[in-house]
LUMMI-625306 format. One record per residue (C-alpha): residue number from 1; residue in one letter; x, y, z. Coordinates in pm, 1 decimal. Layout:
N
<node><num>NUM</num><residu>A</residu><xx>X</xx><yy>Y</yy><zz>Z</zz></node>
...
//
This chain:
58
<node><num>1</num><residu>M</residu><xx>-1482.8</xx><yy>82.2</yy><zz>1941.9</zz></node>
<node><num>2</num><residu>R</residu><xx>-1508.1</xx><yy>-228.5</yy><zz>2156.6</zz></node>
<node><num>3</num><residu>K</residu><xx>-1427.4</xx><yy>-197.9</yy><zz>2525.7</zz></node>
<node><num>4</num><residu>S</residu><xx>-1133.6</xx><yy>-405.2</yy><zz>2644.9</zz></node>
<node><num>5</num><residu>R</residu><xx>-1190.8</xx><yy>-698.5</yy><zz>2878.5</zz></node>
<node><num>6</num><residu>F</residu><xx>-892.1</xx><yy>-583.0</yy><zz>3082.7</zz></node>
<node><num>7</num><residu>T</residu><xx>-829.3</xx><yy>-253.7</yy><zz>3257.4</zz></node>
<node><num>8</num><residu>T</residu><xx>-515.7</xx><yy>-57.3</yy><zz>3184.5</zz></node>
<node><num>9</num><residu>E</residu><xx>-387.9</xx><yy>-141.7</yy><zz>3533.0</zz></node>
<node><num>10</num><residu>Q</residu><xx>-430.5</xx><yy>-514.1</yy><zz>3462.4</zz></node>
<node><num>11</num><residu>I</residu><xx>-249.4</xx><yy>-481.8</yy><zz>3129.3</zz></node>
<node><num>12</num><residu>I</residu><xx>43.2</xx><yy>-304.5</yy><zz>3296.0</zz></node>
<node><num>13</num><residu>G</residu><xx>47.3</xx><yy>-584.1</yy><zz>3554.3</zz></node>
<node><num>14</num><residu>F</residu><xx>73.3</xx><yy>-845.4</yy><zz>3276.8</zz></node>
<node><num>15</num><residu>I</residu><xx>365.2</xx><yy>-654.4</yy><zz>3125.2</zz></node>
<node><num>16</num><residu>K</residu><xx>540.5</xx><yy>-639.7</yy><zz>3464.7</zz></node>
<node><num>17</num><residu>Q</residu><xx>493.7</xx><yy>-1016.0</yy><zz>3511.9</zz></node>
<node><num>18</num><residu>A</residu><xx>650.0</xx><yy>-1080.5</yy><zz>3170.5</zz></node>
<node><num>19</num><residu>E</residu><xx>941.4</xx><yy>-850.6</yy><zz>3256.4</zz></node>
<node><num>20</num><residu>A</residu><xx>990.3</xx><yy>-1049.6</yy><zz>3578.5</zz></node>
<node><num>21</num><residu>G</residu><xx>1046.9</xx><yy>-1364.0</yy><zz>3372.6</zz></node>
<node><num>22</num><residu>M</residu><xx>707.6</xx><yy>-1525.4</yy><zz>3321.4</zz></node>
<node><num>23</num><residu>A</residu><xx>652.1</xx><yy>-1660.5</yy><zz>2970.0</zz></node>
<node><num>24</num><residu>V</residu><xx>410.2</xx><yy>-1459.8</yy><zz>2755.9</zz></node>
<node><num>25</num><residu>S</residu><xx>242.2</xx><yy>-1779.4</yy><zz>2636.5</zz></node>
<node><num>26</num><residu>E</residu><xx>181.5</xx><yy>-1886.7</yy><zz>2997.7</zz></node>
<node><num>27</num><residu>L</residu><xx>41.1</xx><yy>-1544.4</yy><zz>3089.7</zz></node>
<node><num>28</num><residu>G</residu><xx>-191.5</xx><yy>-1556.6</yy><zz>2792.1</zz></node>
<node><num>29</num><residu>R</residu><xx>-314.8</xx><yy>-1902.0</yy><zz>2881.0</zz></node>
<node><num>30</num><residu>Q</residu><xx>-383.8</xx><yy>-1806.3</yy><zz>3242.3</zz></node>
<node><num>31</num><residu>H</residu><xx>-562.3</xx><yy>-1480.0</yy><zz>3169.0</zz></node>
<node><num>32</num><residu>G</residu><xx>-717.0</xx><yy>-1545.5</yy><zz>2828.1</zz></node>
<node><num>33</num><residu>F</residu><xx>-536.8</xx><yy>-1319.7</yy><zz>2579.9</zz></node>
<node><num>34</num><residu>S</residu><xx>-321.0</xx><yy>-1383.9</yy><zz>2274.8</zz></node>
<node><num>35</num><residu>Q</residu><xx>47.4</xx><yy>-1318.8</yy><zz>2234.4</zz></node>
<node><num>36</num><residu>A</residu><xx>-35.3</xx><yy>-1063.5</yy><zz>1963.8</zz></node>
<node><num>37</num><residu>S</residu><xx>-250.9</xx><yy>-871.3</yy><zz>2211.7</zz></node>
<node><num>38</num><residu>F</residu><xx>30.0</xx><yy>-875.7</yy><zz>2466.6</zz></node>
<node><num>39</num><residu>Y</residu><xx>286.0</xx><yy>-736.1</yy><zz>2223.1</zz></node>
<node><num>40</num><residu>A</residu><xx>45.0</xx><yy>-463.9</yy><zz>2109.3</zz></node>
<node><num>41</num><residu>W</residu><xx>-16.6</xx><yy>-369.2</yy><zz>2473.5</zz></node>
<node><num>42</num><residu>R</residu><xx>356.6</xx><yy>-369.0</yy><zz>2542.9</zz></node>
<node><num>43</num><residu>A</residu><xx>412.1</xx><yy>-130.8</yy><zz>2251.8</zz></node>
<node><num>44</num><residu>K</residu><xx>142.3</xx><yy>100.8</yy><zz>2388.4</zz></node>
<node><num>45</num><residu>Y</residu><xx>190.2</xx><yy>73.4</yy><zz>2765.9</zz></node>
<node><num>46</num><residu>G</residu><xx>549.9</xx><yy>-47.3</yy><zz>2804.3</zz></node>
<node><num>47</num><residu>G</residu><xx>749.8</xx><yy>147.7</yy><zz>3060.5</zz></node>
<node><num>48</num><residu>M</residu><xx>441.6</xx><yy>282.6</yy><zz>3236.0</zz></node>
<node><num>49</num><residu>E</residu><xx>344.0</xx><yy>238.6</yy><zz>3597.0</zz></node>
<node><num>50</num><residu>A</residu><xx>-15.7</xx><yy>193.1</yy><zz>3714.2</zz></node>
<node><num>51</num><residu>E</residu><xx>-10.2</xx><yy>544.9</yy><zz>3862.6</zz></node>
<node><num>52</num><residu>D</residu><xx>77.2</xx><yy>695.0</yy><zz>3522.9</zz></node>
<node><num>53</num><residu>V</residu><xx>-258.1</xx><yy>590.7</yy><zz>3375.2</zz></node>
<node><num>54</num><residu>N</residu><xx>-457.9</xx><yy>863.5</yy><zz>3545.9</zz></node>
<node><num>55</num><residu>R</residu><xx>-210.7</xx><yy>1141.3</yy><zz>3469.9</zz></node>
<node><num>56</num><residu>P</residu><xx>-317.2</xx><yy>1420.6</yy><zz>3236.2</zz></node>
<node><num>57</num><residu>G</residu><xx>-202.4</xx><yy>1374.1</yy><zz>2880.8</zz></node>
<node><num>58</num><residu>F</residu><xx>-243.6</xx><yy>998.9</yy><zz>2873.7</zz></node>
//
C-alpha cells in the first residue's frame, strides 16, 4: 500500500478548515489533493481531533 503524502494530523487539519468555511476546491488547490480524496478522508477521519490519532484502537 502506498504511503500518503499527508500525515493524519494534516488531514484532520484540512477537515477542520473546511468545517470553518473554507471551500474544499480551494483547499485542494492550495495543498495539492483532489476533492474525492478530501471526501474519502472526511468519511474516515471526520469528527476526530489530532490527539485521537495516537489513541489505542485507532
